[in-house]
N, C-alpha and C positions, 0 to 999 in steps of 0.2 A: 711643714710643706703640705699644701692642700691640692688635690687634683682638680683641674679646671678643664672645661670643654670649650672648644672654639671651632666654628665652621667656616670654610672657605668655599666660595662659589665661583666656578669658572665656566666659560662657554666651551662646548665640545664640538668637534667637526668629524662625526663618524662617516665612514664610507657607506656606499649603498648597501653592502652586505651587512655591515654592523648596524645600520639603521633598521634593516629587516629584523635582526635579532632583538634589538631594543624594543621595537614595536610589538614583536611576538611576546616578549617578556611582559610588557604592559598588559597585553590581552590575557596572558596566563595568570598573572597576579590578580587581575580583576575577576577572572573566571573562578579561581580557587576561593577568593574572598567571598564572592556571592554564593558559591556552593556551601561553604562552611556556615555562612550566615543563614541560609535557607534551612539547614538542618538544625541550627541552634534556635532559630525562630520557632520551628515546629516543636522542638523539645520544650521551649519556654511556654508555648501555648498549651501544651498538654500537661505540664507540671507546675505551672505558676501558682496553683493553690497549695502545692506541697513543697515548701521551701527546702526541706531536708533532702527530698528526692532530687530537687533541682540542683542543689549543691553537689550531689554525688554523681549526677549525670555525666557520662563521658562525652567529650567534645571531639569532633572530627579533626584530622590533621591533613596537610597536603599529600602525605604519603598514601593516604586512603584512595585518592583519585588517580594516582599514577598508573595503577593496574588497568583501570578502565580507559583512561585517556593517556595513552603512551606519549603523545606529543608534549606533555608536560615535562618529560625528561629532557627535552631539547633546550630548556632554559635553565638559568641559574637557580639551583635548589634553595639557596639562601634567600633569594627574593621571595620565593613562595613561603618560606618559613617566617619571614618578616610580615607577610600578609596575615598570617595566623596571629602573630604578636600584636599587630595593629587592631585586629578584631577583638582580641582579649582585652586590650586597653579600653576599647569602645564599650565593651560589655561591662567592665568593672565601673566605668564612669556612669553607665546607665543605672546599675544597681546601687551605686552610692548616691544617686539623685542629682549628679552633676551634669547629666546630658540626657538627650532623648534616646530612644531605642535606635541602634545602628541602622543605617539605610544601605540599600544595595547601591553598588557603584555602576556607573555607565560611562560611555566614552566622553560625555560632557564634563565629567569630573577631571581634575588635574591628572594628567598622564605621568605616572612616576613609579619607581620601584627602588627599594633599598637593599643593598648587599653588604656583607660584613667581611672584615679582614680575617683570613684563615691561612696560616702557613705562607705568608708573603704573596698572597694571590692578588693583592692590590699594591701597585707601586707607581710612583711618578718618575719617569725617566726621559729627560731631554725633550720637553715639549709634548710628551705623550703620557698617557696613564694606562697602566695595565689593569684590565678588569676581567672578571670571570666570564667566560663564553665569548668575550669580545676581543681578547688579546690587547694590542696596542691601539689606543684611540687618540687622535690628535687633540691637543688641548691648548687653549689660549690662556696661559697662566700669567695674569697681569700682576701678581704679587707672589713673593716667595713664602712657603710654609717653613717656619723655623725648624731646624734640625732636631730640636728637643721635643717637637710635637709628634706624637704617635698617631697614625691613622687608625681609626676604629671602625668606621663604616662610610659608605658613599651612597648618596641618593641621586639617581639619574632621572631627569625630568624633561618633558617636552613642552614648550610654550604653545600658545594658541596659533602663533604664526609659523610653527614648525621648527623652531630653534631648539637645540639640545644643550642642557646645562648639567653640571655635576656639582653637588654640594658635598664637600669632604669634611666629615666630622673628625676632629683631632682631640687628643687628650694630652695634657701637660701638667707638670707640677710647678706651682708658684706659691710663694709665701706672700700673702696679701697683708700689707701693713695698714691697719685702720688709721685713717688720717685724723688729726686733731682738727675739728671743724672750726674754722675761723670765718671764711667767706661764704655767706649764704645768699641765695637769690630766690625770689618768689616769682612764679610764672602764672599769669592769668590767661586762660584760654581765650583766644580771639577768633571769632567765626571767619573773618576775612583774612587776617594775617598770621594765623597760627597762635601767636602769643605776644603779650606785652610783659616785660619783666619789671621788677621793682626798682631797677635803675633808670627806668623810663625809655628803654630801648625796645624797638619793635622787630619782630622776626621778618616782617615784610615778605611773607610767602607769595611767590609769583602767580599762584592760581593756574597751574599748568593745565588742569582739566578745562577750566573756563576758556583759556586761550585756544584750546584745541576743539572746543565744542562745535563751532560752526563747520569746521572741516570734517569733523567726525560725523556730524549730522548728514552732510552731503554724501559721504562714502556709505553710510548706513542706508540711506535712501536708495542708492544705486544697488546695494546688496539686496534690498527688499524686492526690487524689480526683476531680479534674475531667478531662473528656475533652480530651486533648492536641489543640491546634489550635483548640478552640472559642473563642467570644467570652469566656465566663467564665474559661476557662483563661488566656487572654491577659491579662485584667484582673488575675487573681491573680498571674500571672508578674510583672507590673509592680509589684505590691505588694511581692513578695519582693525584686525588684531594687532598689526604693527603700530598703528596709531595709538591704540590703547596701551601697548607695552612701552611705547616711548614716554607717554605720560607717567606711567608707573615708575619707570627708571629715573625720570627727571625728579619726581617726588622723592624717591628713595635717596637719591644722591644729595638733594637739598637737606633732607632730614638728618642724614649722616653728618654733613658738615656743621649744621646748627647744633646738634647734640654734642659733637666733638668740641666746639667752641665753648659751650657752657661747662663741660666736664673739665676742660683745661683751666678755665678761669675760677671756678667755684668748687668748694669742698662739699656743699650740700645744695640740692635743688628741691624746692618745695612746690608742689602742685596740688590741685583739688582732685579728688577721686571721682571723676565724672562718668556718668552713664551716657556715652556718646550715641548709642543706638536710640535710647529713649529721648535724648535731646533732639536728634535729627527728626524724629517722628513728631514730637510735641511742638517744636517750633517751626516745622516745615522748612528746615534748612538742610535737607538731606544732601544736596549736591555740594554745598559749602563744607559741611562736616566731612563728607567722604573725600573731598578734594585735598584738604590740608593734612590728612593722615595723622591726626593727633595720637591715636592709639599706637601706631608704628613709632612715632616720635618718642613717646614715653617708654616704649620697649627698648629703643636704642639708648635712651638716657640711663635706664635701669642697669643694663649690662655693662655699659661703659663706666659708669660710676662705681659699680661693684668691683670691676677689674682693678680700680685704683684705690680701693679701700675708702671710697666716698659714699655718700648716701643720697637716695631719692626718697623724699618724705611726701606721703600722700595724706592730706588732711580731709576731714569729713566734707562730702559734697554739699551738706546743708549748712556749712559754716557761712555766715552772712558777710562774705568779703565785699560784696557790692554795696550793701546797705550801710556798712560801718565806716565812720570817718577814721582815716589812718592817723590823724593828728590828735584828736581828743577822745576817740573811742565811742562817741555817741552814734546812734543808729537812726536812719530815716528811710522811708520808701523812696525809690528812685525808678522812674520809667525807663523802658528800654531805649526810648528815643533821646533821652538825656545823655549827652556825651561828656558832660562836665559835672563833677561832684562838688557841690557847694555846701559848706557847713556854716552854722552860726558862729563857730569859733574863728572864722576868717579863712578857712582852707578853700581854695579853688583849684581843682586838679582834675586832669583827665581821669574819667571814671575807671578805665582799665588799669592805669598806673596806681590809682588809689586801691583797687582790688588786689593788685600784685603786692603792694606794700603790706596789706592786711594778711595776705597769704604767707608772706615772709615772716611776719611777726608771730603768726600762729605756729609756723614751723619751728621757729626759735623757741617758743614756749614749750612745744612738744619735746624738743631736744633737751631742754632743761629738766623735764620731768621723766624722761626715758631712762 
């Protein structure tokens, strides 16, 4: 039996008093994070030439600031401790060369904090959740958390429109049986419709952002005309944020359904390991790439396949899936404007379907050698 983690996200409806405590906690977590980062940055600047001294240098903790700033004692101490852990992770990633030097947080960053379960301080009870410093908070629990799942931590966050959410991280034991791979599908990324598969089916992504673009532009123009910081400006800012959140929620819902369909039908899904950021910049298709959420879609595929003992296979992004004939294997140059792949062997096929077939074949070849 292996331990697995799964998160459940729900909408929260805190009272005015609870909202005040939540916002105060956001501010305290940000304050402590920035204080610790400032000290670490100073230490790094002074000792970066001496790696041994840098390794031995003592790092500040939230407890250090509670004597000077007593109002830090009013919020959840575990939230402050997690701010330190987050900074530690950011620092380790920087020293490993996996990330840039940590940046200071401000109110424009996502407003959130994480707390942990200690002595049953977090419990879900009849449409409410018990949380440290907040007591019972109303919860819209649209799905049940299985009884065998143990709550490990909770992350409370606030969206740009002022809505509150809680992400509950659980741990459970499950024996994952590795599936015997029989049904394999290849997916070719499509700028307009998310993907075309090797069966010839299209995802037909509805382009939620494009649909909302005109309405969003009107509301953003109205926002630009108002005095920043005024009551009317804030109301209009929330209108814009709600439109953006609606698009994000529509996209996420669509991607969840599509990934579930594929995971249910196939034992392995083969995709290309694409650099979406580079692609959006090079091809100047930034809006199209951002709209269809390919990165999010592949993340959903990965964890859903893993839960069922199935596989997500990523082939090399330089694999010539577009140039190669899926029938005879010969290769030729093909322009972006050409939508049909025609080969001297007689093949005449939609270029995306041809690519998806090649991706599938490469995935099967990889499985045979793995």
